[in-house]
C-alpha positions as CSV (number, residue, x, y, z in Angstrom):
1,X,22.6,-16.7,5.1
2,X,25.9,-14.5,5.6
3,X,23.8,-12.2,7.8
4,X,24.3,-12.8,11.3
5,X,21.1,-13.5,13.2
6,X,20.9,-13.0,17.1
7,X,20.0,-16.2,19.2
8,X,16.2,-16.2,19.5
9,X,15.1,-14.8,22.7
10,X,11.7,-16.9,23.0
11,X,11.7,-18.9,26.1
12,X,10.9,-22.9,26.4
13,X,7.6,-22.1,28.1
14,X,6.5,-19.9,25.7
15,X,7.6,-21.9,22.6
16,X,6.0,-25.1,24.2
17,X,2.9,-23.2,24.5
18,X,2.8,-21.9,21.1
19,X,3.7,-25.5,19.6
20,X,0.9,-26.9,21.4
21,X,-1.6,-24.6,19.5
22,X,0.1,-24.9,16.0
23,X,2.0,-27.8,16.2
24,X,6.0,-28.1,16.2
25,X,6.0,-28.1,12.3
26,X,4.4,-24.5,12.2
27,X,6.6,-23.3,14.6
28,X,9.3,-21.9,12.6
29,X,13.0,-21.0,14.5
30,X,15.5,-21.2,12.1
31,X,17.7,-18.3,10.9
32,X,16.6,-18.6,7.3
33,X,12.7,-18.7,8.5
34,X,13.2,-15.8,10.7
35,X,15.2,-13.6,8.6
36,X,12.2,-14.2,5.8
37,X,10.1,-12.2,8.3
38,X,12.6,-9.4,8.8
39,X,10.8,-6.1,7.7
40,X,8.9,-5.7,4.3
41,X,10.2,-4.1,1.1
42,X,11.2,-0.6,1.4
43,X,14.3,0.6,0.3
44,X,15.6,1.0,3.9
45,X,14.3,-2.6,4.5
46,X,16.5,-3.9,1.5
47,X,19.5,-1.7,2.6
48,X,19.3,-3.6,5.9
49,X,19.2,-6.8,4.0
50,X,22.6,-6.0,2.4
51,X,23.8,-4.1,5.8
52,X,22.6,-6.1,8.6
53,X,23.5,-3.5,11.6
54,X,19.9,-3.0,12.8
55,X,18.0,-5.5,11.5
56,X,15.2,-6.4,13.9
57,X,14.4,-10.3,13.3
58,X,11.6,-12.1,15.0
59,X,12.3,-15.0,17.6
60,X,10.2,-17.2,16.0
61,X,7.7,-17.4,13.0
62,X,4.1,-19.1,14.0
63,X,2.2,-20.0,11.3
64,X,-1.2,-20.7,12.5
65,X,-4.4,-22.6,10.2
66,X,-7.3,-20.6,10.9
67,X,-8.6,-17.9,12.9
68,X,-9.3,-20.3,15.9
69,X,-6.0,-20.8,16.2
70,X,-4.8,-17.3,15.7
71,X,-6.8,-16.3,18.6
72,X,-5.2,-19.0,20.9
73,X,-1.8,-18.0,19.8
74,X,-2.7,-14.5,20.7
75,X,-3.9,-15.4,24.1
76,X,-0.5,-17.5,24.5
77,X,1.4,-14.2,24.0
78,X,-0.9,-12.6,26.1
79,X,0.1,-15.0,29.0
80,X,3.8,-15.4,28.1
81,X,4.2,-11.4,27.5
82,X,5.2,-12.0,23.8
83,X,5.1,-9.4,21.2
84,X,2.9,-10.5,18.2
85,X,3.6,-8.9,14.5
86,X,0.9,-9.9,12.1
87,X,2.8,-10.8,9.0
88,X,0.7,-11.6,5.4
89,X,2.8,-10.8,2.3
90,X,5.5,-8.7,3.9
91,X,5.2,-5.8,1.0
92,X,5.2,-2.8,3.9
93,X,7.2,0.2,2.8
94,X,6.6,1.9,5.9
95,X,8.2,-0.6,8.4
96,X,4.5,-1.8,9.0
97,X,6.2,-5.2,9.7
98,X,9.3,-4.5,11.4
99,X,9.8,-6.9,13.9
100,X,10.0,-4.1,16.9
101,X,9.8,-5.5,20.5
102,X,8.7,-2.5,22.5
103,X,9.1,-3.6,25.9
104,X,8.9,-7.3,25.2
105,X,12.0,-9.8,25.7
106,X,10.7,-11.8,22.8
107,X,8.5,-11.0,19.6
108,X,7.1,-13.4,16.9
109,X,6.3,-13.2,13.6
110,X,2.7,-13.8,13.4
111,X,2.5,-15.4,9.6
112,X,-1.4,-16.0,8.2
113,X,-0.7,-17.5,5.1
114,X,-2.2,-20.7,6.0
115,X,-5.6,-18.5,6.4
116,X,-6.2,-18.9,2.4
117,X,-9.8,-19.8,2.0
118,X,-12.6,-18.3,0.4
119,X,-15.1,-19.1,3.2
120,X,-18.4,-18.0,1.5
121,X,-19.6,-16.2,-1.6
122,X,-23.2,-14.3,-1.4
123,X,-23.9,-13.6,-5.1
124,X,-27.3,-12.2,-4.2
125,X,-25.6,-9.5,-1.9
126,X,-22.4,-9.4,-3.7
127,X,-20.4,-10.4,-0.8
128,X,-17.4,-12.6,-0.2
129,X,-16.0,-13.6,2.8
130,X,-11.8,-14.3,2.7
131,X,-9.8,-15.5,4.9
132,X,-6.9,-12.9,5.5
133,X,-4.0,-14.8,4.2
134,X,-5.4,-15.0,0.9
135,X,-3.2,-13.3,-1.9
136,X,-4.6,-10.6,-4.4
137,X,-4.4,-13.5,-7.4
138,X,-5.9,-16.3,-5.4
139,X,-8.7,-14.0,-4.4
140,X,-9.2,-12.8,-8.4
141,X,-8.9,-16.3,-8.9
142,X,-11.3,-17.7,-6.4
143,X,-14.1,-15.1,-7.3
144,X,-13.6,-15.5,-11.4
145,X,-14.9,-19.2,-10.9
146,X,-17.9,-17.3,-9.6
147,X,-18.1,-14.7,-12.1
148,X,-16.9,-12.0,-10.0
149,X,-14.2,-9.8,-9.2
150,X,-12.9,-7.8,-6.2
151,X,-11.4,-5.0,-8.6
152,X,-8.3,-4.1,-6.1
153,X,-5.1,-4.3,-7.9
154,X,-2.5,-2.5,-6.0
155,X,1.3,-2.6,-7.2
156,X,1.8,-5.3,-4.6
157,X,-1.1,-7.3,-5.8
158,X,1.1,-10.5,-6.4
159,X,2.1,-10.5,-2.9
160,X,0.3,-9.0,-0.3
161,X,-3.0,-10.3,1.1
162,X,-6.5,-9.2,1.9
163,X,-5.8,-8.8,5.4
164,X,-3.0,-6.4,4.9
165,X,-5.1,-4.4,2.3
166,X,-7.5,-4.1,5.2
167,X,-5.1,-3.6,7.9
168,X,-3.5,-0.6,5.9
169,X,-6.5,0.7,4.1
170,X,-4.7,0.1,0.7
171,X,-5.8,1.6,-2.4
172,X,-5.5,0.0,-5.9
173,X,-4.6,0.8,-9.5
174,X,-8.2,0.6,-10.2
175,X,-9.6,2.4,-6.9
176,X,-10.9,5.4,-9.2
177,X,-13.8,2.9,-10.1
178,X,-14.1,0.3,-7.5
179,X,-12.8,2.7,-4.8
180,X,-10.0,2.0,-2.2
181,X,-10.2,-0.9,-0.2
182,X,-11.8,0.6,3.0
183,X,-15.1,1.0,0.8
184,X,-15.3,-2.6,-0.3
185,X,-15.1,-4.1,3.4
186,X,-18.5,-4.6,4.8
187,X,-16.9,-6.6,7.9
188,X,-13.8,-8.2,9.6
189,X,-13.0,-10.6,12.0
190,X,-10.3,-10.2,14.5
191,X,-8.3,-11.6,17.1
192,X,-7.5,-9.7,19.9
193,X,-5.9,-9.8,23.3
194,X,-9.2,-9.0,24.8
195,X,-10.9,-11.7,23.0
196,X,-12.7,-12.3,19.5
197,X,-14.2,-9.2,17.9
198,X,-16.5,-9.0,15.1
199,X,-17.7,-6.2,13.3
200,X,-20.3,-5.7,10.2
201,X,-23.9,-6.9,10.1
202,X,-25.4,-4.4,7.4
203,X,-24.6,-2.2,4.2
204,X,-25.3,0.6,6.5
205,X,-25.9,1.7,10.2
206,X,-26.2,4.2,12.6
207,X,-25.5,2.0,15.6
208,X,-23.0,4.5,17.2
209,X,-19.4,5.4,15.7
210,X,-18.3,3.2,13.0
211,X,-15.8,0.6,14.6
212,X,-15.3,-1.5,11.5
213,X,-13.5,1.8,10.2
214,X,-11.5,2.1,13.3
215,X,-10.5,-1.5,13.0
216,X,-9.7,-1.4,9.1
217,X,-6.7,0.8,9.0
218,X,-5.6,-0.2,12.4
219,X,-2.5,-2.0,11.2
220,X,-2.1,-4.9,13.3
221,X,-2.4,-2.6,16.7
222,X,-5.8,-3.3,17.8
223,X,-6.3,-7.3,16.8
224,X,-5.2,-9.4,13.8
225,X,-7.8,-9.3,11.2
226,X,-8.4,-13.1,10.5
227,X,-11.4,-12.6,8.0
228,X,-12.6,-10.0,5.8
229,X,-16.1,-9.5,4.0
230,X,-15.7,-7.8,0.7
231,X,-18.2,-6.1,-1.8
232,X,-17.5,-7.8,-5.0
233,X,-18.9,-7.0,-8.4
234,X,-19.6,-8.8,-12.0
235,X,-16.4,-9.8,-13.9
236,X,-16.2,-6.8,-16.8
237,X,-16.9,-8.2,-20.4
238,X,-14.0,-6.0,-21.6
239,X,-11.0,-4.0,-20.8
240,X,-9.6,-1.5,-22.4
241,X,-6.4,1.0,-21.7
242,X,-5.3,3.6,-23.6
243,X,-3.0,6.7,-23.3
244,X,-3.4,10.5,-23.9
245,X,-0.7,13.4,-23.8
246,X,-1.9,16.6,-21.9
247,X,-0.5,20.1,-22.3
248,X,1.6,20.6,-19.3
249,X,1.1,19.9,-15.6
250,X,-1.1,22.4,-14.8
251,X,-3.6,21.6,-18.1
252,X,-3.2,18.1,-16.9
253,X,-4.5,18.6,-13.1
254,X,-7.4,20.6,-14.6
255,X,-8.6,17.9,-16.9
256,X,-8.1,15.1,-14.5
257,X,-10.0,17.1,-11.9
258,X,-12.9,17.8,-14.8
259,X,-13.2,14.0,-15.2
260,X,-13.5,13.1,-11.4
261,X,-15.8,15.7,-10.5
262,X,-18.5,15.0,-13.4
263,X,-18.6,11.4,-12.8
264,X,-16.3,10.3,-15.9
265,X,-13.1,9.0,-14.1
266,X,-12.0,5.6,-15.8
267,X,-11.5,2.7,-13.9
268,X,-7.7,3.4,-14.0
269,X,-7.1,7.1,-14.3
270,X,-3.1,8.3,-13.8
271,X,-1.2,11.4,-15.1
272,X,2.4,11.6,-15.1
273,X,4.2,14.9,-14.5
274,X,6.4,16.5,-17.3
275,X,9.6,15.0,-15.6
276,X,8.1,11.2,-15.2
277,X,6.5,11.9,-18.9
278,X,10.2,12.7,-20.0
279,X,11.6,9.5,-18.3
280,X,9.1,7.1,-19.6
281,X,9.6,8.5,-23.5
282,X,13.4,8.4,-22.6
283,X,13.4,4.8,-21.2
284,X,11.2,3.6,-24.5
285,X,13.6,5.5,-27.1
286,X,13.5,4.0,-30.4
287,X,12.3,5.3,-33.8
288,X,8.5,5.5,-32.8
289,X,9.5,7.7,-29.6
290,X,11.3,10.1,-31.7
291,X,8.3,10.2,-34.3
292,X,6.3,11.0,-31.4
293,X,8.5,13.7,-30.2
294,X,8.0,15.0,-33.4
295,X,4.5,14.8,-33.8
296,X,3.8,16.6,-30.5
297,X,6.2,19.2,-31.1
298,X,4.3,19.9,-34.4
299,X,1.1,19.8,-32.1
300,X,2.8,22.4,-30.1
301,X,2.8,20.1,-27.1
302,X,6.2,21.4,-25.3
303,X,5.3,19.9,-22.1
304,X,3.7,16.5,-22.5
305,X,1.9,14.8,-19.4
306,X,0.9,11.1,-20.3
307,X,-2.4,10.0,-19.2
308,X,-3.7,6.5,-18.7
309,X,-7.0,5.4,-18.9
310,X,-8.1,2.1,-18.1
311,X,-12.1,1.2,-18.6
312,X,-13.9,-2.0,-17.4
313,X,-16.8,-1.9,-19.5
314,X,-18.4,1.6,-19.2
315,X,-18.6,2.7,-22.5
316,X,-21.0,5.4,-22.0
317,X,-18.8,7.4,-19.7
318,X,-15.8,6.6,-21.9
319,X,-17.5,8.4,-24.6
320,X,-18.1,11.5,-22.3
321,X,-15.1,11.1,-21.0
322,X,-13.4,11.7,-24.6
323,X,-15.5,15.0,-25.6
324,X,-13.7,16.2,-22.4
325,X,-10.5,15.2,-23.5
326,X,-10.9,16.4,-27.1
327,X,-12.0,19.9,-25.7
328,X,-8.6,20.1,-23.6
329,X,-6.7,19.6,-26.8
330,X,-5.2,16.0,-25.5
331,X,-3.5,14.0,-28.2
332,X,-4.3,10.7,-28.5
333,X,-1.9,7.9,-28.6
334,X,-4.4,5.0,-29.0
335,X,-4.0,1.7,-27.2
336,X,-0.2,1.0,-27.2
337,X,0.6,3.3,-24.2
338,X,-2.0,1.6,-22.0
339,X,-1.2,-1.8,-23.0
340,X,2.2,-1.4,-22.4
341,X,1.3,0.1,-18.7
342,X,-0.5,-2.5,-18.1
343,X,1.7,-4.9,-19.2
344,X,4.4,-3.5,-16.6
345,X,2.0,-2.5,-14.0
346,X,3.7,-4.9,-11.4
347,X,7.5,-4.7,-12.7
348,X,8.6,-1.6,-10.5
349,X,9.3,-3.2,-7.2
350,X,11.3,-6.0,-9.0
351,X,13.6,-3.2,-10.8
352,X,14.7,-1.9,-7.5
353,X,17.5,-4.9,-6.6
354,X,19.1,-4.2,-10.2
355,X,19.3,-0.4,-9.2
356,X,20.6,-1.2,-5.6
357,X,23.5,-3.1,-7.1
358,X,24.2,-0.1,-9.5
359,X,24.9,2.3,-6.5
360,X,21.1,3.9,-6.9
361,X,19.2,5.2,-4.2
362,X,15.5,4.4,-5.1
363,X,11.9,4.9,-3.0
364,X,8.7,6.1,-3.4
365,X,6.3,8.2,-1.1
366,X,2.7,9.2,-1.7
367,X,0.3,11.9,-0.3
368,X,-3.0,13.2,-1.2
369,X,-4.6,16.4,-0.8
370,X,-7.6,18.9,-2.3
371,X,-7.6,20.2,-5.5
372,X,-6.9,23.5,-4.7
373,X,-3.4,22.7,-3.1
374,X,-2.6,20.0,-5.5
375,X,0.0,22.4,-7.4
376,X,1.3,23.7,-4.3
377,X,2.1,20.3,-2.8
378,X,3.6,18.8,-5.8
379,X,5.9,21.5,-5.7
380,X,6.6,21.7,-2.1
381,X,7.7,17.9,-2.1
382,X,9.8,18.4,-5.2
383,X,11.7,21.4,-3.8
384,X,12.0,19.6,-0.5
385,X,13.9,16.3,-2.1
386,X,16.1,18.5,-4.6
387,X,17.2,20.4,-1.5
388,X,18.1,16.9,0.2
389,X,19.5,14.9,-2.4
390,X,22.4,15.5,-4.9
391,X,20.9,15.8,-8.4
392,X,18.3,13.4,-8.0
393,X,15.9,12.2,-10.4
394,X,12.1,13.1,-9.4
395,X,9.3,11.6,-11.2
396,X,5.6,12.1,-9.9
397,X,2.0,11.0,-11.1
398,X,-1.5,11.7,-9.6
399,X,-2.2,7.8,-8.9
400,X,-5.9,8.5,-7.6
401,X,-8.6,11.1,-8.5
402,X,-11.1,11.7,-5.9
403,X,-14.1,14.6,-6.5
404,X,-12.2,16.8,-4.0
405,X,-8.8,16.2,-4.4
406,X,-6.3,13.5,-5.5
407,X,-2.8,11.6,-4.4
408,X,0.2,12.2,-5.7
409,X,3.0,9.3,-6.3
410,X,6.8,10.6,-6.3
411,X,9.5,8.1,-7.5
412,X,13.2,9.2,-6.4
413,X,16.4,8.1,-7.6
414,X,19.7,9.7,-6.6
415,X,23.3,7.9,-6.4
416,X,23.6,6.5,-3.3
417,X,26.0,7.6,-0.3
418,X,28.1,5.1,0.4
419,X,29.3,6.7,3.5
420,X,25.9,7.0,5.0
421,X,23.2,5.4,2.6
422,X,20.5,5.0,5.2
423,X,20.9,8.6,6.5
424,X,20.9,9.9,3.0
425,X,17.6,8.5,2.7
426,X,16.0,9.3,5.9
427,X,17.0,13.1,5.6
428,X,15.2,13.2,2.3
429,X,11.9,11.6,3.7
430,X,12.3,13.7,6.7
431,X,12.3,16.9,4.4
432,X,9.4,15.7,2.0
433,X,7.5,14.8,5.0
434,X,8.0,18.3,6.4
435,X,6.9,19.5,3.2
436,X,3.7,17.5,3.2
437,X,2.7,18.2,6.7
438,X,0.3,20.9,7.0
439,X,-0.4,20.8,3.1
440,X,-1.5,17.2,2.9
441,X,-1.8,13.7,4.3
442,X,1.3,12.1,5.4
443,X,-0.1,9.0,3.7
444,X,-2.4,8.2,1.1
445,X,-2.2,4.6,0.9
446,X,1.3,3.3,2.3
447,X,0.0,3.2,5.7
448,X,1.6,4.6,8.7
449,X,3.8,2.0,10.3
450,X,7.1,3.4,12.1
451,X,8.2,5.6,9.1
452,X,5.2,8.3,9.4
453,X,4.7,7.7,12.9
454,X,6.1,10.8,13.8
455,X,3.9,13.4,11.7
456,X,0.8,11.3,12.7
457,X,0.2,13.2,15.8
458,X,0.1,17.0,13.6
459,X,-2.6,15.2,11.2
460,X,-5.1,13.9,14.0
461,X,-4.2,15.7,16.7
462,X,-3.5,15.5,20.4
463,X,-7.3,14.0,21.0
464,X,-6.9,11.9,17.9
465,X,-3.5,10.1,19.3
466,X,-5.7,9.5,22.9
467,X,-8.8,8.3,21.2
468,X,-6.2,5.7,19.2
469,X,-4.3,5.0,22.7
470,X,-7.6,4.3,24.7
471,X,-9.0,1.6,21.7
472,X,-5.5,0.3,22.0
473,X,-6.1,-0.2,25.8
474,X,-9.3,-1.6,25.1
475,X,-8.3,-4.1,22.8
476,X,-4.5,-4.3,23.7
477,X,-4.3,-3.7,27.4
478,X,0.0,-5.1,27.4
479,X,0.5,-3.8,24.5
480,X,1.7,-6.8,22.8
481,X,0.2,-6.5,19.1
482,X,2.7,-5.0,16.7
483,X,4.9,-3.0,19.2
484,X,5.9,0.7,17.8
485,X,3.3,1.3,14.8
486,X,0.8,3.9,14.2
487,X,2.5,5.8,17.3
488,X,1.1,3.0,19.7
């Protein structure tokens, strides 16, 4: 590697104890292996790999074979006071897998990719038990053999793991129909410094507070998730994706709210604001797009907002939803825009390296709030980003809609400041986060990690932070697990 990697600080005794658990072949401490688990996939992570000052590199990568080995690795790290950063697909965009040391001399990346089994399927209860290292495509393939699907398809789908989905309370592109990942989780198994922990014995329970919900979203700070029991559903007989144009952002929000509040949400339902729609049309270009612009002008649609709907069966709901769209004056574009979105649904992250090569600062951020404040939140975040960056291109869409509110997903592009590329985005992110605070959640699905930790207390309060700290002390009294995340 061209990057300078600091020598490993893992002492010989700790190294030998870890190798005794996983085997010498699965304790990796070459520079390349360590760099491969040094951070996630945020814009700043990618920049740090190009400008390595401040890149946090783990001292070793430990790759256990099963949940029991994970527990034994955690026990060794407790004995030797070594930090542990759980590592699944490495797709965090908020510093969630940064190899921070906290007060530890050494830190390992605990790579879970060997935990790749479908443990069991209960078709009667529609439950499946997966080990935490199973990636999204593998989970779909394994379930399809049983005629089932998980229905969880985030943009990180190709790389991310089910353990990561659970640890971050992930939301997927079809969450309007299938629910967020936390809605799917029926049970979890964790390895903690205080011992093994299993949660979830029934579909519902009044046996005290829901500790399963505490473990889900704990971002590796309370325990290492090693197995996840999830709700599954039959594979849909057909899928249909289609596009519509709505008349301006205000009407677009109203239409999506109407669908969500009347039980008519498509499985995939996302609507772009005027700016994102304009960029989409500009990138498409060509004669067809020119004709579409003329057609929309003739229909007096001067501020088009592109709506994409994806239906997995559910023909009766679609028929009722189409009546709502017709009443709102939506212009049907047929299936081509929906299929184009489906074809490129995972391509966004792959384009960032090319944009970085071209000198572009490119990043995303997301939030959510109730319907009554959604327009205000959109405008406040947009204004904050425009004030912090020089002539940025800002795009936004509603990515998930609920009965009571929705999420906003922003994409930001600006000319990179070569003098201070890190500070440029850090200031913009701070401005956007301050605009969000008090108007919505600091994160709808990217999780807290390091980046959102400064704003967590304002959202959950002093008592909430004390509750998290108490849970941390109960499961991880010496603070070895994922130091610095969740503000812990």
